[in-house]
FIPADREN-918693 format. One record per atom (N, C-alpha, C): x, y, z. Coordinates in steps of 0.2 Angstrom, whole numbers, plus 5000, padded with zeros to 4 digits. Example, Ala and Ser with C-alpha at 12.3 -4.5 7.8 and 13.67 -1.06 7.14 Angstrom:
506649725039
506249785039
506649845039
506449895035
506849955036
506450005039
This chain:
488351554911
488751494910
489351504914
489651564915
490251574919
490151554926
489551574928
489351564935
489451484937
489151444932
489151374933
489851344934
490351364930
491051344930
491351364936
491251424938
491451454945
491251414950
490651404950
490351364956
490651294956
490751264950
490951194950
491751194952
492151234949
492851234951
492951264957
492651314959
492751344966
492551294972
492151244970
491951194976
492551154977
493051144972
493551104974
494051124979
494051194980
494551224984
494351204991
493651194993
493451185000
493351105001
493551064996
493450994997
494050954998
494450985002
495050945004
494850885007
495150825005
494950765008
495250755015
494850735020
495150715026
495450655026
495850645031
496350575032
495850515033
495250525036
494850465037
494450435032
494450465026
494050445020
494350385017
493950335016
494150265013
494450275006
494950245004
495250254998
494850204992
494650144994
494350104990
493550104991
493150084986
492450084986
492250024991
491750044995
491549995000
491149944996
491049885000
490649834997
489949844994
489649894998
488949904996
488849954990
489449984987
489350024982
489349984975
488749964974
488649924968
488449974962
488549954956
488349984950
487550004950
487149954952
486449954952
486149944959
485749994960
485449984967
485050044969
484750054974
484250104976
484650174976
485250174979
485650234979
485750264972
485950214967
486050244961
485450264957
484850234959
484250254956
484050324959
484250344965
484050404968
484550454964
485150444963
485650484960
485350504953
485150454949
484950454943
484350504942
483850484946
483150524947
483350594949
483650604954
483850674956
484150714951
484650694947
485050724942
484550744936
484150694934
483650704929
483150764931
482950764937
482450814939
482850884940
483450884942
483850944943
483950974936
484150934931
484350954924
483650984921
483150954922
482450974919
482251034922
482251034929
481951094932
482451154931
483051154931
483551204930
483451234923
483351184918
483251204911
482651244910
482151224913
481451254913
481451324916
481851334922
481851394925
482251444921
482851424918
483251464914
482851484908
482551444905
482051454899
481551504900
481251494906
480651544909
480951614910
481551624911
481751694912
481951724905
481851694899
481851724893
482551704889
482951654892
483551634889
483451584883
483851584878
483851534873
483951464875
483751414871
483851344873
484551324874
485051344871
485751334872
486051354878
485851414880
486051444887
485751404892
485151394891
484751354897
485051284898
485251254892
485551184892
486251184896
486651234894
487251244898
487251254905
486851304907
486751314914
486451254917
485951224915
485651154918
486251104919
486651094913
487151044914
487651064919
487851124919
488351144924
488051144931
487451154932
487151154939
487051084941
486851034936
486850964938
487450934940
488050954936
488650924938
488950954944
488851024945
489151054951
488751014958
488151004957
487750974963
487950904964
488050864959
488350794959
489050794962
489450834960
490150834962
490150864969
489750914971
489750934977
489550884982
489050844980
488750794985
489350744987
489650724981
490250674983
490750704987
490950774986
491450804990
491250804997
490550824998
490250825005
490350755008
490150705004
490250635007
490950625009
491450635005
492150625007
492350665013
492050725014
492250765019
491950735026
491350705025
491050665031
491350595032
491850585029
492150515030
491950455026
491450475021
491250425017
491550425011
491450375006
491750365000
491550414995
492050444991
491850484985
491750424980
491150424977
490950364973
490950394966
491350364962
491350384955
490650344951
490450294954
489850264952
489250304953
489250344959
488650384960
488750444955
489350464953
489350514948
489150494941
489250434940
489050404933
488350404933
487950384938
487250384939
486950454938
487350504941
487150574940
487250594933
487750574930
487850594923
487250564918
487150494920
486650464916
485950504917
485850514923
485150554925
485150624921
485750664921
485750724918
485650724911
485950674907
485850664900
485150644899
484850604903
484150584902
483650644903
483850684908
483450744909
483450794903
484150794900
484250844894
483850814888
483850744887
483450724881
482750734882
482450724888
481750734890
481550804888
481950854890
481850924889
481850944882
482350904878
482450924871
481750894868
481450844870
480850824867
480250864868
480250894874
479750944876
479851014873
480451034873
480551104871
480751114864
480351104859
480451104852
480051164849
């Protein structure tokens, strides 16, 4: 669990925003769309896969859930930091879709892992 937090918070050190990154959301950053569906699906898969891998190594459900949530969050935030570093917009809407996908993955895993 500590590794997940270190990965998440350590990534903020290297994510200094460049001067060229836009401050406001571009017109194409809608709440619903293909990009948000990709974020949702990818986060659900990452959450489920990570949980399964951690459980497969003999850890309990709670530990697997925490590691999976930290991993999903770190990847989602890392992706947005990478976008910002490339001069694209850091999208809170993408992070919302990531969070919804992560929760959906966690609920799915909970139904399967009883």
